[in-house]
C-alpha positions as CSV (number, residue, x, y, z in Angstrom):
1,M,51.5,173.7,-119.1
2,S,50.5,170.4,-120.5
3,K,47.0,169.5,-121.6
4,L,46.5,167.0,-118.8
5,R,47.3,169.5,-116.1
6,F,45.1,172.1,-117.7
7,S,42.2,169.7,-117.7
8,L,42.7,168.8,-114.0
9,A,42.9,172.4,-113.0
10,L,39.8,173.3,-114.9
11,A,37.8,170.4,-113.2
12,V,38.9,171.5,-109.8
13,A,37.9,175.1,-110.5
14,A,34.5,174.1,-111.7
15,G,33.9,172.0,-108.6
16,L,34.9,174.9,-106.3
17,I,32.5,177.3,-108.1
18,A,29.6,174.7,-107.8
19,W,30.3,174.3,-104.1
20,W,30.3,178.0,-103.5
21,W,27.1,178.6,-105.4
22,A,25.3,175.9,-103.4
23,E,26.4,177.4,-100.1
24,V,25.4,181.0,-100.8
25,P,21.8,181.7,-99.6
26,A,19.4,183.2,-102.1
27,T,18.6,186.8,-101.7
28,D,16.0,187.4,-104.3
29,G,13.6,184.6,-103.4
30,A,14.8,182.5,-106.3
31,P,14.9,178.7,-105.7
32,Q,18.2,177.3,-104.8
33,A,19.9,174.7,-106.9
34,A,19.0,171.1,-106.4
35,Q,21.2,169.4,-103.9
36,A,22.6,165.9,-104.4
37,P,20.4,163.1,-102.9
38,R,21.4,162.3,-99.4
39,T,22.0,158.8,-98.0
40,L,19.4,157.5,-95.5
41,A,20.5,156.8,-92.1
42,A,20.3,153.2,-90.9
43,S,17.5,154.1,-88.3
44,E,15.2,155.7,-90.9
45,P,12.5,153.4,-92.4
46,P,12.6,152.9,-96.2
47,P,10.0,154.8,-98.2
48,A,6.7,152.9,-98.8
49,E,6.5,151.1,-102.0
50,L,3.4,151.9,-104.2
51,H,1.7,149.1,-105.9
52,F,-0.8,149.6,-108.8
53,Q,-3.3,147.0,-109.8
54,R,-3.7,146.6,-113.5
55,R,-7.4,146.4,-114.6
56,A,-8.5,145.0,-117.9
57,L,-10.6,147.2,-120.2
58,T,-13.7,146.0,-122.0
59,A,-13.6,145.8,-125.8
60,A,-15.6,149.0,-126.1
61,S,-13.2,150.8,-123.8
62,R,-10.2,149.6,-125.7
63,D,-11.7,150.8,-129.0
64,P,-12.7,154.5,-128.6
65,F,-14.0,154.5,-132.2
66,G,-16.1,151.3,-131.9
67,T,-19.9,151.1,-132.1
68,P,-21.4,151.7,-128.6
69,P,-23.4,148.8,-127.1
70,K,-27.2,148.9,-127.7
71,P,-29.3,150.1,-124.8
72,P,-31.4,147.4,-123.0
73,P,-34.9,147.0,-124.5
74,A,-37.6,149.1,-122.8
75,R,-39.9,147.3,-120.4
76,P,-43.4,146.9,-121.7
77,P,-45.9,149.0,-119.8
78,S,-47.8,147.2,-117.0
79,P,-51.2,146.0,-118.1
80,R,-54.0,148.3,-116.9
81,V,-56.2,146.7,-114.3
82,E,-59.8,147.6,-114.9
83,A,-62.0,148.0,-111.9
84,P,-64.8,145.4,-111.9
85,P,-68.2,146.7,-112.8
86,P,-70.5,147.3,-109.9
87,P,-72.9,144.5,-109.2
88,K,-76.4,144.7,-110.6
89,A,-79.7,143.4,-109.3
90,P,-81.5,140.9,-111.5
91,P,-84.6,142.2,-113.4
92,L,-87.7,142.3,-111.2
93,P,-89.5,139.0,-111.5
94,Y,-92.9,140.5,-110.6
95,Q,-95.7,142.0,-112.8
96,Y,-98.3,144.5,-111.7
97,D,-101.7,142.9,-111.1
98,G,-103.7,145.7,-109.5
99,N,-103.6,148.0,-106.5
100,G,-105.9,149.6,-104.0
101,V,-106.3,151.2,-100.5
102,L,-107.5,149.3,-97.4
103,Q,-108.1,151.2,-94.2
104,G,-106.1,154.1,-95.4
105,K,-103.1,151.9,-96.4
106,S,-102.1,151.5,-100.0
107,F,-101.4,148.0,-101.3
108,V,-100.4,146.5,-104.6
109,F,-100.9,143.0,-106.2
110,L,-97.7,141.6,-107.7
111,K,-97.8,138.5,-109.8
112,R,-95.0,136.0,-110.3
113,Q,-95.8,133.0,-112.5
114,N,-98.9,131.5,-110.9
115,R,-98.6,133.3,-107.5
116,T,-100.0,136.6,-106.5
117,F,-98.7,138.6,-103.6
118,T,-100.5,141.5,-101.8
119,V,-97.9,143.8,-100.3
120,S,-97.7,147.2,-98.7
121,A,-94.9,149.5,-97.7
122,G,-92.7,147.9,-95.0
123,D,-93.4,144.3,-96.1
124,T,-90.7,141.8,-97.1
125,L,-91.4,139.9,-100.3
126,E,-90.2,136.3,-100.3
127,G,-87.3,137.2,-98.1
128,T,-85.6,138.9,-101.0
129,Y,-87.3,142.2,-101.7
130,A,-88.2,144.9,-99.2
131,V,-91.3,147.0,-100.2
132,E,-90.4,150.6,-99.5
133,T,-93.1,152.6,-101.3
134,V,-96.5,151.8,-102.8
135,A,-97.8,154.8,-104.8
136,R,-100.5,155.5,-107.3
137,D,-98.2,154.8,-110.2
138,R,-95.3,152.8,-108.9
139,V,-93.9,150.4,-106.3
140,V,-90.4,150.8,-105.0
141,L,-88.6,147.5,-104.0
142,R,-85.2,147.0,-102.6
143,Y,-83.2,143.9,-103.6
144,L,-81.8,142.9,-100.2
145,P,-78.7,140.8,-101.2
146,L,-77.1,143.9,-102.9
147,E,-79.1,146.7,-101.3
148,I,-80.2,148.0,-104.7
149,R,-83.4,149.9,-105.1
150,Q,-85.7,149.0,-108.1
151,V,-88.8,150.7,-109.3
152,L,-91.8,149.0,-110.9
153,M,-93.9,151.5,-112.8
154,Y,-97.5,150.5,-113.6
155,A,-99.1,153.8,-114.8
156,T,-99.2,154.3,-118.6
157,G,-96.4,156.7,-119.7
158,A,-95.1,157.2,-116.1
159,E,-91.4,157.5,-115.4
160,A,-89.5,156.9,-112.2
161,P,-88.9,160.2,-110.4
162,P,-85.2,161.2,-110.0
163,E,-85.5,161.4,-106.3
164,V,-86.2,157.7,-106.1
165,A,-82.7,156.8,-107.5
166,G,-81.0,159.5,-105.4
167,A,-82.8,158.6,-102.1
168,P,-80.4,157.7,-99.3
169,E,-79.7,154.1,-98.7
170,T,-81.4,152.4,-95.8
171,R,-79.7,149.2,-94.6
172,P,-82.1,146.4,-93.6
173,V,-82.3,145.0,-90.1
174,A,-82.2,141.2,-89.6
175,L,-84.9,139.5,-87.7
176,Q,-83.3,137.2,-85.1
177,V,-85.3,134.1,-84.1
178,D,-84.5,131.8,-81.1
179,M,-86.5,128.6,-80.9
180,P,-85.9,124.9,-80.2
181,A,-85.4,122.5,-83.0
182,E,-87.7,119.9,-81.5
183,V,-90.4,119.8,-78.8
184,V,-92.0,116.9,-77.0
185,L,-95.7,116.3,-77.8
186,G,-98.0,118.1,-75.3
187,Q,-95.3,120.5,-74.1
188,E,-95.1,124.2,-74.5
189,F,-92.1,126.1,-76.1
190,V,-91.1,129.7,-76.5
191,V,-90.1,131.5,-79.7
192,T,-88.1,134.7,-79.1
193,V,-87.9,137.3,-81.9
194,S,-85.7,140.4,-81.8
195,L,-84.8,143.2,-84.2
196,P,-81.4,144.7,-83.4
197,G,-81.1,148.2,-84.9
198,A,-84.9,148.8,-85.1
199,G,-86.9,151.2,-83.1
200,K,-90.2,149.4,-83.1
201,A,-91.6,146.5,-85.1
202,T,-94.6,144.2,-85.6
203,V,-94.4,140.5,-86.5
204,E,-97.1,138.6,-88.3
205,V,-97.2,135.0,-87.1
206,A,-98.8,132.2,-89.1
207,Y,-99.0,128.6,-87.9
208,D,-101.1,125.4,-88.2
209,V,-103.9,125.6,-85.7
210,E,-104.4,121.8,-85.8
211,V,-100.8,121.3,-84.6
212,L,-100.0,124.4,-82.5
213,S,-101.8,126.8,-80.3
214,L,-100.5,130.3,-79.5
215,V,-100.9,130.9,-75.8
216,G,-102.7,134.2,-75.1
217,A,-104.3,134.5,-78.5
218,K,-107.9,135.6,-78.5
219,Q,-109.0,133.4,-81.3
220,R,-107.6,130.2,-82.9
221,R,-107.3,131.6,-86.4
222,G,-103.7,130.7,-87.1
223,R,-102.5,134.3,-87.8
224,E,-101.6,136.9,-85.2
225,I,-99.9,140.3,-85.2
226,V,-97.4,140.7,-82.3
227,E,-95.9,144.0,-81.2
228,V,-92.1,143.9,-80.9
229,T,-90.9,146.6,-78.5
230,G,-88.1,147.3,-76.1
231,A,-85.9,150.1,-74.7
232,G,-82.8,148.8,-76.4
233,T,-83.4,145.9,-78.8
234,P,-87.1,145.3,-79.7
235,R,-88.0,141.9,-78.5
236,A,-91.0,139.6,-78.1
237,Q,-91.7,136.1,-76.9
238,L,-94.3,133.8,-78.4
239,R,-95.4,130.8,-76.3
240,F,-96.8,127.9,-78.2
241,K,-98.5,124.7,-77.0
242,V,-98.2,121.5,-79.0
243,L,-101.7,120.1,-79.8
244,A,-100.6,117.2,-82.1
245,D,-100.7,113.7,-80.6
246,S,-98.3,112.1,-83.0
247,P,-94.8,113.0,-84.1
248,A,-94.7,115.5,-87.0
249,S,-92.9,118.5,-88.3
250,T,-94.6,121.9,-88.6
251,D,-93.7,125.4,-89.8
252,I,-94.1,128.8,-88.2
253,N,-94.1,131.7,-90.7
254,L,-92.9,135.1,-89.6
255,Q,-93.1,138.4,-91.5
256,A,-91.8,141.6,-89.8
257,N,-92.4,145.3,-90.4
258,A,-90.0,147.6,-88.6
259,T,-89.3,151.3,-88.2
260,D,-86.2,153.1,-87.0
261,K,-86.1,155.5,-84.0
262,S,-87.3,158.4,-86.1
263,G,-90.3,156.4,-87.3
264,K,-89.1,155.8,-90.8
265,R,-89.7,152.3,-92.2
266,V,-86.7,150.1,-92.6
267,P,-86.6,146.8,-94.6
268,V,-86.3,143.5,-92.7
269,S,-84.3,140.6,-94.0
270,T,-85.3,137.2,-92.6
271,P,-86.3,133.7,-93.7
272,S,-90.1,133.6,-93.6
273,T,-90.4,129.9,-92.5
274,Y,-89.0,128.2,-89.4
275,S,-89.5,124.5,-88.8
276,V,-89.9,122.6,-85.5
277,S,-90.0,118.8,-85.0
278,L,-92.6,117.3,-82.6
279,V,-91.4,114.1,-80.9
280,L,-92.5,111.6,-78.3
281,A,-91.1,111.9,-74.8
282,G,-87.8,110.1,-74.5
283,G,-87.3,110.2,-78.2
284,A,-89.5,107.0,-78.7
């Protein structure tokens, strides 16, 4: 047999053995030999093509042995906001100038520059300080704009007692005044005073007896004490008659002392002077 025939016979035998091996099922669970890829039918869709997007790497990523970037600088801490200090009352402008007792009520003389004031507990001093306590060795004032209690000691070596600083705060009540701005000569007018938040009060009224007359007053002395009462808001009406015969302007001074419903004194904040203009009829 020639070499060519032997080679062809050997190739045919190898092909038959491969075909027989692929057709015989596996009996021991071993995987079968890979089959030749099959040709897709015309009706089958072609397999989906996968597309990969190429992404550029940073310089640090391309160089694994390079120096890592510096971290961002730390943010400076926020500045600490300090709470504003609590407000303080100005130093007391008064000096002690004596004290005493009149009809069982203690009073004290307080001097400021060339003026001397006689005050007792419950008074309002220049519309700025409420007099809370007048004692043998001290007077307790309350600075009304800030509701701060201040103590003026006038006994030698005396110290303010701790209970004064720790006493509960008492809010002042405001005296409300309703009166006309101008009045015709010879006419009467009414001044209404009220104290919302008070239980009972008295108002000291001072006026010029040559210009005004308080209707119902027993004497023409220019100073009267009026009771301010009421079931709800304490209220009182003052009726004045104009005595002046020529246009002028006059003042009415009001000082109020008030107590709450339990009978405890409360400070009163109010301007002490109220003005009214006296005009001719028809504004002539």
